[in-house]
TORDO-125639 format. One record per residue (C-alpha): x, y, z; residue in one letter. Coordinates in steps of 0.5 Angstrom, whole numbers, padded with zeros to 4 digits, always signed. Example, Ala and Ser with C-alpha at 12.3 -4.5 7.8 and 13.67 -1.06 7.14 Angstrom:
// TORDO-125639
+0025-0009+0016A
+0027-0002+0014S
//
This chain:
// TORDO-125639
-0005+0044+0068X
-0009+0041+0073X
-0015+0043+0074X
-0014+0043+0082X
-0010+0049+0080X
-0015+0053+0077X
-0019+0051+0085X
-0019+0058+0089X
-0017+0058+0096X
-0025+0056+0098X
-0026+0051+0093X
-0019+0048+0095X
-0021+0047+0102X
-0028+0045+0102X
-0025+0040+0096X
-0020+0036+0102X
-0025+0037+0107X
-0030+0033+0102X
-0023+0027+0101X
-0025+0029+0093X
-0017+0029+0093X
-0012+0030+0098X
-0006+0035+0100X
-0001+0031+0097X
-0005+0031+0090X
-0006+0039+0090X
+0001+0041+0092X
+0003+0037+0086X
-0002+0040+0081X
+0001+0046+0084X
+0008+0045+0083X
+0007+0042+0077X
+0003+0049+0074X
+0010+0052+0077X
+0015+0048+0073X
+0011+0049+0067X
+0009+0056+0066X
+0015+0060+0072X
+0020+0060+0067X
+0015+0064+0062X
+0013+0069+0067X
+0019+0069+0072X
+0014+0070+0079X
+0018+0065+0083X
+0025+0066+0085X
+0024+0060+0089X
+0021+0054+0089X
+0020+0050+0095X
+0018+0042+0092X
+0021+0038+0098X
+0018+0042+0104X
+0011+0043+0100X
+0011+0035+0099X
+0013+0034+0106X
+0007+0039+0109X
+0003+0037+0105X
+0004+0029+0107X
+0003+0032+0114X
-0004+0036+0112X
-0007+0028+0110X
-0005+0025+0116X
-0009+0031+0120X
-0014+0031+0115X
-0015+0023+0116X
-0015+0024+0123X
-0020+0030+0123X
-0015+0034+0126X
-0015+0039+0121X
-0013+0047+0122X
-0016+0052+0118X
-0011+0052+0112X
-0009+0046+0112X
-0005+0043+0106X
-0007+0049+0103X
-0001+0051+0097X
+0001+0059+0097X
+0007+0063+0095X
+0011+0067+0099X
+0013+0074+0097X
+0022+0075+0098X
+0021+0080+0103X
+0019+0075+0108X
+0024+0071+0112X
+0023+0065+0112X
+0028+0060+0116X
+0033+0056+0113X
+0031+0059+0106X
+0034+0064+0102X
+0031+0071+0103X
+0034+0077+0099X
+0028+0082+0098X
+0030+0081+0090X
+0037+0085+0091X
+0044+0083+0090X
+0046+0087+0097X
+0043+0081+0101X
+0047+0076+0096X
+0045+0069+0099X
+0042+0071+0105X
+0039+0065+0110X
+0034+0067+0116X
+0035+0064+0122X
+0028+0066+0124X
+0022+0066+0120X
+0016+0071+0120X
+0011+0073+0125X
+0006+0073+0118X
+0010+0066+0115X
+0010+0063+0122X
+0002+0064+0123X
+0001+0062+0116X
+0004+0055+0117X
+0001+0054+0124X
-0006+0054+0121X
-0003+0048+0116X
-0001+0052+0109X
+0004+0049+0105X
+0010+0053+0102X
+0011+0053+0094X
+0016+0058+0094X
+0019+0065+0094X
+0016+0070+0090X
+0019+0076+0086X
+0018+0083+0088X
+0021+0090+0087X
+0028+0091+0089X
+0027+0092+0098X
+0019+0094+0095X
+0021+0099+0091X
+0017+0100+0085X
+0010+0099+0081X
+0013+0095+0075X
+0017+0089+0079X
+0022+0091+0074X
+0027+0092+0079X
+0028+0086+0082X
+0036+0083+0081X
+0032+0076+0079X
+0029+0080+0073X
+0021+0083+0071X
+0016+0079+0072X
+0011+0078+0066X
+0004+0079+0068X
-0001+0073+0065X
-0004+0079+0061X
-0004+0081+0055X
-0008+0086+0050X
-0012+0085+0045X
-0009+0082+0039X
-0001+0083+0042X
+0004+0079+0044X
+0007+0085+0049X
+0010+0083+0055X
+0005+0087+0061X
+0008+0089+0067X
+0004+0085+0074X
+0005+0091+0077X
+0009+0093+0084X
+0012+0092+0088X
+0009+0085+0089X
+0009+0083+0082X
+0011+0076+0084X
+0005+0075+0088X
-0001+0078+0083X
+0002+0074+0077X
+0002+0068+0081X
-0005+0068+0083X
-0007+0070+0077X
-0005+0065+0073X
-0006+0060+0078X
+0001+0058+0080X
-0002+0059+0087X
-0008+0058+0092X
-0006+0066+0095X
+0000+0069+0097X
+0003+0074+0102X
+0004+0081+0100X
+0007+0087+0103X
+0003+0095+0101X
+0008+0101+0103X
+0004+0105+0098X
+0000+0101+0093X
+0004+0095+0093X
-0002+0090+0095X
-0007+0094+0091X
-0004+0097+0086X
-0002+0089+0082X
-0008+0086+0084X
-0012+0091+0080X
-0009+0090+0073X
-0008+0083+0074X
-0015+0081+0076X
-0014+0079+0083X
-0017+0081+0090X
-0012+0085+0094X
-0012+0087+0102X
-0008+0093+0105X
-0010+0092+0112X
-0010+0097+0117X
-0003+0099+0119X
-0001+0095+0126X
-0007+0089+0124X
-0001+0085+0121X
+0006+0084+0125X
+0011+0086+0121X
+0017+0083+0125X
+0021+0078+0120X
+0019+0082+0115X
+0025+0086+0111X
+0023+0093+0112X
+0022+0099+0107X
+0018+0105+0110X
+0017+0102+0118X
+0012+0108+0119X
+0008+0105+0112X
+0009+0098+0111X
+0004+0093+0112X
+0002+0085+0110X
-0003+0082+0108X
-0006+0078+0102X
-0007+0077+0094X
-0012+0072+0092X
-0017+0070+0087X
-0023+0072+0089X
-0026+0077+0096X
-0028+0070+0100X
-0021+0068+0100X
-0018+0074+0102X
-0022+0075+0108X
-0019+0068+0109X
-0012+0069+0109X
-0012+0076+0112X
-0015+0073+0119X
-0010+0068+0119X
-0004+0073+0117X
-0007+0077+0123X
-0004+0077+0130X
-0002+0081+0136X
+0005+0080+0137X
+0010+0082+0143X
+0016+0083+0138X
+0013+0088+0133X
+0012+0095+0138X
+0007+0097+0133X
+0002+0091+0132X
-0005+0092+0136X
-0007+0088+0140X
-0014+0087+0138X
-0018+0081+0137X
-0018+0079+0129X
-0025+0078+0127X
-0028+0072+0122X
-0027+0077+0115X
-0031+0070+0112X
-0037+0070+0116X
-0040+0076+0115X
-0039+0076+0107X
-0046+0075+0106X
-0049+0081+0110X
-0048+0085+0103X
-0049+0093+0104X
-0056+0095+0106X
-0056+0101+0110X
-0049+0103+0108X
-0047+0110+0108X
-0041+0110+0102X
-0038+0116+0100X
-0035+0118+0093X
-0028+0123+0094X
-0029+0129+0089X
-0022+0130+0089X
-0019+0123+0086X
-0023+0126+0080X
-0017+0127+0077X
-0016+0132+0071X
-0012+0127+0067X
-0017+0120+0069X
-0018+0116+0062X
-0026+0115+0061X
-0026+0108+0062X
-0024+0109+0070X
-0029+0114+0070X
-0034+0109+0068X
-0031+0104+0071X
-0032+0108+0078X
-0039+0110+0076X
-0042+0103+0076X
-0039+0100+0082X
-0042+0106+0085X
-0048+0103+0082X
-0047+0097+0085X
-0047+0098+0092X
-0053+0103+0090X
-0057+0097+0087X
-0055+0093+0094X
-0058+0098+0099X
-0052+0103+0100X
-0054+0110+0100X
-0049+0115+0097X
-0046+0121+0097X
-0040+0126+0096X
-0034+0128+0100X
-0028+0131+0101X
-0021+0131+0102X
-0018+0136+0101X
-0011+0134+0102X
-0011+0128+0098X
-0006+0133+0093X
-0001+0132+0097X
-0001+0126+0099X
+0003+0123+0093X
+0009+0129+0094X
+0009+0128+0102X
+0009+0120+0101X
+0015+0121+0097X
+0019+0124+0102X
+0016+0120+0109X
+0018+0113+0104X
+0025+0116+0101X
+0026+0118+0109X
+0025+0112+0112X
+0028+0108+0106X
+0035+0111+0108X
+0035+0109+0115X
+0033+0102+0114X
+0038+0101+0109X
+0043+0104+0112X
+0044+0096+0115X
+0046+0094+0110X
+0053+0095+0109X
+0058+0089+0107X
+0060+0088+0114X
+0054+0084+0118X
+0050+0080+0113X
+0050+0079+0106X
+0054+0081+0101X
+0060+0085+0101X
+0065+0088+0096X
+0073+0089+0098X
+0075+0096+0099X
+0081+0099+0101X
+0079+0100+0108X
+0072+0101+0112X
+0069+0106+0109X
+0072+0103+0102X
+0069+0096+0104X
+0062+0101+0105X
+0062+0106+0098X
+0063+0099+0094X
+0058+0094+0097X
+0052+0099+0097X
+0054+0102+0090X
+0054+0094+0087X
+0049+0092+0092X
+0043+0097+0090X
+0040+0098+0084X
+0038+0104+0081X
+0031+0105+0084X
+0033+0104+0091X
+0040+0109+0091X
+0035+0114+0088X
+0031+0113+0094X
+0036+0113+0099X
+0039+0119+0096X
+0032+0123+0096X
+0032+0121+0103X
+0038+0122+0106X
+0037+0128+0103X
+0032+0131+0106X
+0033+0129+0113X
+0040+0132+0112X
+0041+0139+0116X
+0038+0144+0113X
+0033+0141+0110X
+0030+0137+0115X
+0024+0142+0117X
+0023+0144+0110X
+0022+0137+0107X
+0021+0132+0113X
+0018+0136+0118X
+0013+0138+0113X
+0011+0132+0110X
+0009+0129+0117X
+0005+0135+0118X
+0001+0134+0111X
+0000+0127+0113X
-0003+0128+0120X
-0008+0133+0115X
-0009+0127+0110X
-0010+0123+0117X
-0015+0128+0119X
-0019+0129+0112X
-0020+0122+0112X
-0023+0122+0120X
-0028+0127+0118X
-0030+0124+0112X
-0032+0116+0116X
-0036+0121+0121X
-0041+0121+0116X
-0039+0115+0112X
-0038+0107+0112X
-0033+0106+0107X
-0030+0110+0100X
-0031+0107+0094X
-0025+0110+0088X
-0020+0107+0082X
-0015+0103+0084X
-0011+0105+0078X
-0011+0110+0074X
-0010+0106+0068X
-0009+0098+0065X
-0003+0095+0066X
+0003+0098+0061X
+0009+0094+0057X
+0015+0092+0060X
+0021+0097+0059X
+0014+0103+0057X
+0016+0107+0064X
+0021+0105+0067X
+0025+0110+0065X
+0021+0115+0067X
+0020+0116+0075X
+0015+0120+0076X
+0010+0117+0072X
+0012+0110+0075X
+0010+0114+0081X
+0004+0117+0079X
+0001+0109+0078X
+0000+0110+0086X
-0003+0116+0086X
-0010+0113+0088X
-0007+0108+0093X
-0002+0112+0097X
-0006+0116+0102X
-0009+0109+0105X
-0002+0108+0107X
-0001+0116+0109X
-0007+0115+0114X
-0005+0108+0116X
-0012+0106+0113X
-0014+0098+0110X
-0016+0099+0104X
-0018+0093+0098X
-0018+0092+0091X
-0023+0088+0088X
-0023+0087+0080X
-0029+0090+0077X
-0028+0090+0070X
-0024+0090+0064X
-0020+0096+0060X
-0021+0097+0053X
-0014+0093+0052X
-0018+0087+0054X
-0014+0087+0061X
-0016+0088+0068X
-0018+0094+0072X
-0020+0095+0079X
-0024+0099+0084X
-0021+0101+0091X
-0025+0101+0098X
-0022+0104+0104X
-0024+0104+0111X
-0024+0107+0118X
-0018+0104+0122X
-0020+0096+0123X
-0025+0097+0119X
-0023+0091+0114X
-0030+0086+0116X
-0035+0092+0112X
-0029+0092+0106X
-0030+0085+0105X
-0038+0086+0106X
-0038+0091+0100X
-0032+0088+0096X
-0036+0082+0096X
-0042+0086+0093X
-0037+0088+0087X
-0035+0082+0085X
-0042+0078+0085X
-0044+0083+0081X
-0037+0084+0076X
-0035+0077+0076X
-0029+0074+0076X
-0023+0076+0072X
-0019+0070+0068X
-0013+0071+0062X
-0017+0069+0056X
-0011+0064+0054X
-0006+0061+0058X
+0000+0063+0054X
+0005+0061+0059X
+0003+0054+0060X
+0006+0053+0052X
+0013+0054+0054X
+0018+0049+0057X
+0023+0050+0062X
+0030+0053+0058X
+0025+0054+0052X
//
């Protein structure tokens, strides 16, 4: 692999500005890395070399004229949940077939307008429903990390597993992702990358295939806190096409990274100390608290009493919204179609063949909790719990500026080890789901390695539109913990078809 592929986004930006290499050279290095390594990792479901090289050539012209845009010539990957004009977008589901959108999502358009280069579409769990990237129609993504002394294939987290694996394996400089209950932060934590779930409404959802509309939010996965700050600034925008998009200025997140945490008030939610928490997660949490305290922050315990209800409430609200959103996939208007004896038969055959097991499970749950006689007992009650969860956070942020918690209850597990146990799979999001239920921003930053030699992350949670503070605190943790990369690039030893 060329050393150019190993650069961070910020390093590549500086190199292009200094003319140490061209955008075409940088793009070719990453395309070569993808060609050599994607067969083993399955991170990309579609590569776009012709588009990437054309964009890179255009970037070189702009750079030569001194008219560079903020992301000029920087190659990135796009989660297959984002609609890309003229390019297949499937949400990694059979039901969308070979669907090619005639429009571009607002977030990706923002990135192209800023000069970014598109390498291709990244694998994900089907309709973003999963915590391991094992439900994709294109097959599971394999993490570039391995346990000490083992060749067992590990999951890269989900649903944005293609994004996290590609970033960790240097198959792109950064990637877009989405987070409905932890799908940016959880994969980032177990692949040694940085993942940001912004405040609900910070990024437009227009053109992103919907899972649960009141929970979904776009965000980046990147190699460093600085790279994540750069990406988010150019992903975020107000958008008249999205009624939930917030019309508020987007700060220069990168500018405040060196401000540190002196005087910052950090809260430690006592309810996040669950009985089954492994000792190494508890130790990691203590180290993170110590790093922030050493940086000049004050630390105090806070209470989020309704945290224990967040996961069950989420698995009512999210399936309910998904059952509504996915009703449009009927084999008539777009996507794949299976023949039936009549219209209803076509619907049934198409949806049975088009949706995978996890999507069918959630649609059935969602339809059930919205049905007559059960709406009040389940969905309405879950929404009331959601209000209480948000109120808990509001109270806590009246006392502190930021919260620190673990991101995941443990390190990456092996492919197939948890897939048959939905409850165990859902528990991977136990620390991330409350943030989505409250619409708050959260970031996962690498903080250490497990006893198995695989990454673990710490989560920072902020008040609405408190991303700038999160980046400051995350930078302190990154500076203390260092960066984490797979010790061996084993995936590059394989060749396509081998």
